[in-house]
C-alpha positions as CSV (number, residue, x, y, z in Angstrom):
1,X,21.2,31.7,-2.4
2,X,22.2,28.2,-1.5
3,X,25.2,28.1,-4.5
4,X,25.8,31.6,-3.1
5,X,26.7,30.4,0.9
6,X,28.8,26.7,-0.7
7,X,30.7,28.3,-3.1
8,X,31.9,30.0,0.6
9,X,32.6,27.6,2.2
10,X,33.1,24.8,0.0
11,X,36.8,23.2,1.4
12,X,34.7,22.6,4.1
13,X,32.7,21.0,2.7
14,X,34.7,18.8,0.7
15,X,35.8,17.2,4.0
16,X,33.2,16.7,6.3
17,X,32.4,13.9,3.4
18,X,35.3,12.7,3.3
19,X,35.2,12.6,7.0
20,X,32.3,10.9,7.4
21,X,32.2,8.8,4.4
22,X,35.6,6.9,5.8
23,X,33.4,6.5,9.3
24,X,30.9,4.8,7.5
25,X,32.2,2.7,4.9
26,X,35.0,0.8,7.5
27,X,33.3,-2.6,6.8
28,X,30.9,-3.3,4.7
29,X,27.0,-4.2,4.5
30,X,26.5,-7.6,5.5
31,X,23.6,-9.6,3.6
32,X,20.6,-10.7,5.2
33,X,21.8,-14.0,7.5
34,X,19.3,-14.8,9.8
35,X,21.7,-17.6,11.7
36,X,23.6,-13.9,12.9
37,X,23.0,-13.1,16.3
38,X,24.0,-9.2,15.5
39,X,21.2,-8.4,12.8
40,X,18.9,-6.4,12.9
41,X,15.2,-6.9,14.8
42,X,13.6,-6.5,11.5
43,X,15.9,-9.9,10.3
44,X,13.1,-12.0,12.2
45,X,10.6,-10.6,9.2
46,X,12.4,-11.9,6.8
47,X,13.9,-14.7,7.9
48,X,9.4,-16.1,8.0
49,X,9.5,-19.3,5.6
50,X,7.1,-16.9,3.6
51,X,10.5,-14.8,2.4
52,X,13.0,-17.8,2.0
53,X,12.9,-17.8,-1.8
54,X,12.7,-13.9,-2.1
55,X,15.3,-14.0,1.1
56,X,17.9,-15.9,-1.5
57,X,17.6,-13.9,-4.9
58,X,18.3,-11.5,-2.8
59,X,21.1,-12.7,-1.0
60,X,22.4,-14.3,-4.2
61,X,22.3,-10.5,-5.8
62,X,24.1,-8.7,-3.7
63,X,27.5,-11.4,-3.2
64,X,26.9,-11.5,-6.7
65,X,27.1,-7.2,-6.6
66,X,30.4,-7.3,-4.8
67,X,31.7,-9.2,-7.0
68,X,31.3,-8.2,-10.2
69,X,30.4,-4.4,-9.7
70,X,32.7,-1.5,-11.6
71,X,30.2,1.0,-8.9
72,X,32.0,2.0,-6.1
73,X,31.6,-0.4,-2.6
74,X,31.2,2.5,-0.6
75,X,28.2,2.7,-2.8
76,X,27.2,-0.1,-2.8
77,X,27.6,0.0,1.1
78,X,25.9,3.3,1.6
79,X,22.7,2.2,-0.3
80,X,22.5,-0.6,1.3
81,X,22.7,0.9,4.8
82,X,19.8,4.0,3.2
83,X,18.0,0.8,2.1
84,X,18.3,-0.9,5.7
85,X,17.1,1.9,7.0
86,X,13.3,2.0,4.4
87,X,13.0,-1.9,5.0
88,X,12.8,-0.9,8.5
89,X,10.2,1.4,7.7
90,X,7.8,-1.6,7.3
91,X,4.6,-2.1,8.4
92,X,3.3,-4.8,6.7
93,X,5.0,-8.2,4.9
94,X,3.2,-5.9,1.6
95,X,6.0,-3.3,2.3
96,X,8.7,-5.6,2.8
97,X,8.1,-7.9,-0.1
98,X,8.6,-4.5,-2.6
99,X,11.5,-3.1,-0.5
100,X,13.4,-6.7,-1.4
101,X,12.4,-6.7,-5.0
102,X,13.6,-3.0,-5.5
103,X,16.8,-3.2,-3.9
104,X,17.3,-6.4,-6.0
105,X,16.4,-4.5,-9.0
106,X,19.3,-1.5,-8.0
107,X,21.4,-4.5,-7.2
108,X,21.2,-6.0,-10.2
109,X,21.7,-2.4,-12.2
110,X,25.1,-2.3,-10.3
111,X,26.2,-5.6,-12.4
112,X,24.7,-5.4,-15.6
113,X,25.2,-2.4,-16.6
114,X,28.5,-0.1,-17.0
115,X,28.9,1.7,-13.9
116,X,31.9,3.2,-15.6
117,X,30.1,5.1,-17.7
118,X,27.4,6.5,-14.5
119,X,28.7,9.1,-12.0
120,X,26.7,8.5,-8.7
121,X,25.8,11.1,-5.8
122,X,23.7,10.2,-2.8
123,X,22.9,14.0,-0.7
124,X,24.5,14.8,2.0
125,X,23.3,17.4,4.5
126,X,26.2,18.4,7.7
127,X,28.5,15.6,6.3
128,X,26.1,12.9,6.9
129,X,23.5,11.2,4.2
130,X,20.2,13.1,3.9
131,X,18.1,12.2,6.4
132,X,15.8,12.8,3.8
133,X,18.1,10.7,1.0
134,X,18.1,11.1,-2.5
135,X,20.4,9.3,-5.2
136,X,21.8,10.8,-8.6
137,X,23.0,9.5,-11.8
138,X,24.3,10.9,-14.9
139,X,25.2,7.9,-17.3
140,X,27.4,9.6,-20.4
141,X,25.0,8.4,-23.3
142,X,27.3,9.3,-26.1
143,X,30.2,11.6,-26.8
144,X,28.3,14.6,-26.2
145,X,24.7,13.8,-24.4
146,X,23.9,12.7,-20.8
147,X,21.0,11.8,-19.1
148,X,20.6,13.1,-15.1
149,X,18.0,10.2,-13.4
150,X,17.0,10.8,-9.4
151,X,15.1,9.4,-7.7
152,X,14.0,11.1,-3.7
153,X,13.2,8.7,-2.0
154,X,9.7,8.6,1.2
155,X,7.5,6.8,2.1
156,X,7.8,2.9,1.4
157,X,5.4,2.0,3.2
158,X,3.0,4.5,0.1
159,X,1.1,3.1,-2.6
160,X,4.4,1.8,-5.4
161,X,3.9,4.9,-7.1
162,X,4.3,7.2,-4.6
163,X,7.5,5.6,-2.4
164,X,9.6,7.7,-4.1
165,X,10.1,10.6,-6.2
166,X,12.0,11.0,-9.7
167,X,13.8,13.0,-11.9
168,X,15.0,12.2,-16.1
169,X,16.4,14.9,-18.4
170,X,18.7,14.8,-21.1
171,X,21.4,17.1,-22.1
172,X,24.5,17.9,-23.2
173,X,27.8,18.2,-21.0
174,X,28.6,21.5,-22.7
175,X,24.3,22.5,-20.9
176,X,24.6,20.5,-18.1
177,X,24.0,22.6,-15.8
178,X,21.3,24.0,-15.9
179,X,18.1,21.2,-16.9
180,X,14.3,20.8,-17.1
181,X,12.9,17.5,-15.6
182,X,10.9,15.2,-17.7
183,X,8.9,14.2,-15.1
184,X,7.1,16.9,-12.4
185,X,8.4,19.7,-15.2
186,X,11.1,21.8,-12.5
187,X,13.8,23.6,-13.5
188,X,17.3,22.9,-12.1
189,X,21.5,24.9,-12.0
190,X,23.3,22.5,-11.1
191,X,27.4,23.4,-9.9
192,X,29.4,20.8,-10.1
193,X,32.3,21.7,-7.7
194,X,34.9,19.3,-7.5
195,X,33.6,15.6,-5.6
196,X,30.7,17.8,-5.1
197,X,27.8,18.1,-6.7
198,X,25.6,21.4,-6.0
199,X,21.9,21.8,-7.2
200,X,19.5,24.2,-6.5
201,X,16.3,25.0,-8.0
202,X,14.3,27.4,-10.0
203,X,10.8,26.2,-9.3
204,X,8.8,26.8,-6.7
205,X,7.4,22.7,-5.5
206,X,7.9,20.3,-3.1
207,X,9.1,17.5,-5.6
208,X,11.0,20.1,-7.1
209,X,12.9,21.0,-3.2
210,X,13.7,17.3,-2.1
211,X,16.3,17.3,-5.2
212,X,18.3,20.8,-3.8
213,X,20.9,20.4,-2.1
214,X,25.1,19.5,-1.8
215,X,25.1,15.3,-3.5
216,X,28.6,13.5,-2.6
217,X,30.2,12.0,-6.4
218,X,30.7,7.9,-5.1
219,X,34.2,7.7,-7.5
């Protein structure tokens, strides 16, 4: 069982996650700078005139996020890295524009919402952010009620509705160890262990399996 295995090796897992995070977050992510000679190859596509307005809007949100958000900066850095990896998979301009708008919405969320009431978790495997990334957000709605949201990312070249798998559940602090996903009828067990969250699924489904695994808390 996943939970039993993790329970026996929890210390080494936590250590590996912190070492990895420290190594990958030494320098902050960069905005879209077209005059940067060290910029990734895909930046050239985003630096064409057709992306001028969207690029300006993106950079404004990007810089504002780092200035005003109360979300952990490591979270902004790592989600920016994951977004960059998705953009590099794009095969056409429509995909690029969709991903630009997606990241703008995400950055806006980090600045417009009180992040002190939200816990963020990213999925890790072997001490690194998973190659099939997933993001869990746990919102404290009231003293006793919480909302759990999840996004498992898929191929950005898919149709907009198929680019990610959602998770949504409402529960209480006392009952958050077992939840039912309202989006896909998946049943999950949640095991909170210090700085990590271990999710197992009681439902046999590929969509449900994408949220199974070890998630690291960003705080």
